[in-house]
C-alpha positions, 0 to 999 in steps of 0.5 A: 357728840352731844344727845339731841333731845329728839334722841333722847325722846326715840331712845326713851321709846324703848323702855316701852314695848310699843317703841321697842316693836316698832323700832326693834330696838331694846336697852341693856343698862349697867356694866355687868350686863354690857361685859356679858354682851361684850363677851357674847361679841354682840355689840351694841348700836349706841353707847350712852354713859354718865360722867357722875357714875364712871369708875374703872370698870366702866372706863374699861368696857368704854375702852373695849367698845371704842375699838371695835368702833361702838358710837359712844355718847357722854350724857348728863345724870339727868339723861342717863335717869331717863333712859334708866329702867331702875331707882338707882340707875348705873350710869351706862345703858347700850341700845341693841337691836333685837335678834328674834330669829325665824323658827327655820333659822333657829333650828338649823344648827340641829339642836336638840333641845328646846324651851318653850315659854307659855303665858309666863307673864312675870318677867323675873321668872321668865328672865330666870327661865333664860338663864337657866335654859343657857346653863343646861344647853336649851339654845333655842327658846320658843316664846307664846301667849302672854309671855312677859315681853323678853326685850323689857328691861325688867327680863333682860336684867333678870336674864344675867346676860343670857340674853345675848346668847339665846335663840328666840323665837317668837311665834303663835302656838299653831305655828309653833307646833308645826315646827316642832312637828316638821323637825321631828321633835317630841313635846314634853310638857311640864304638868303637875300630874305628868310621869316622874323625869326619870321615865320621860328621860329615858323614853327621850333619850336619843330624840330632840324634844321641846320642854314646855312651861306655862303660867305660874297660875294655870300652867301649860293650856290644854292645846300643849297638854293635848298634843305633847307627847310626853307630860312631866312632874317634880316629885317633891314634898307635899307640904308645898304645894307646887313650885314657881314655874322659874324654879319648876323649869330650872330642876326640869331642865337640869335633869332632862339634859342629864345622862342615866 
C-alpha cells in the first residue's frame, strides 16, 4: 500500500519535538539503527523504504521484519528525503513508539547504577553518553532541564542503537531528587573541584548510586551540587582546562563501575 499525503505529513511531524511530544512517536533512520532495534527485540510500528536505495542488507532486514508482521511500505526516493534528517538518506526509516518509563518502572529492577543528564544540550554528547551508559551497565537514564530531546534524530543516531535498550526517565529535578532518596541512592556529582575517582569509588562500593553530569559550558546546577552525597573529578594534564561532557561522563562511568 502506497503512503498517502496525509500519512506522509503526519510522519514528518515526528522529526519535530512538538510532533514527537504530541504523538509519542519517533523516527529511526538507516539499516544499522533498525538492525540494532531488531536485535534488541524492539519492533517499529511501520517501515518505509525506497526501492532506489535498497541493497542486500536492507532486503534481509525487511525480510526479518516482515516475519514479525511489521507493516512495510515502499515509498518514492523523494518521500524518503522528506522523512530523513540527513543530507544523504539511507533509504529506510522506521516509526517507533516512545518508550519513556515512569520512575518506579525504571527502578523496579533493583538497578544499582543510574546516569543523570542535566542540561546537556548537544545532541551528539547526549547520544554518546547514552551509548557509553549501556556499555558500562547504566541501563536507567534520568533526563532533566534543557537536555537535548532523547528522541530527536541526531540523538537517536548518536546512540548507535543504545536507545533501544535503555530505560529513560524524563522529569523535573525535584521529582528526581525524591526518587533518589526514596530508593536509597547516593548522588554522585561530576564536578571540577570534586574528589578523585578512587576515593569516591571506595565510598560507594556497595551502594546504589546516581552519577550526574551537567551542561557543556556550566556543569551541574548548584541545586544538584548542593544535594550530592559525593563530588567526583577526573585528574588530567593541566594543558587541558576541561574535558568534553561526553568524554568525562564516559570515563567516570567506566571507572566507577570497575572493581578495586
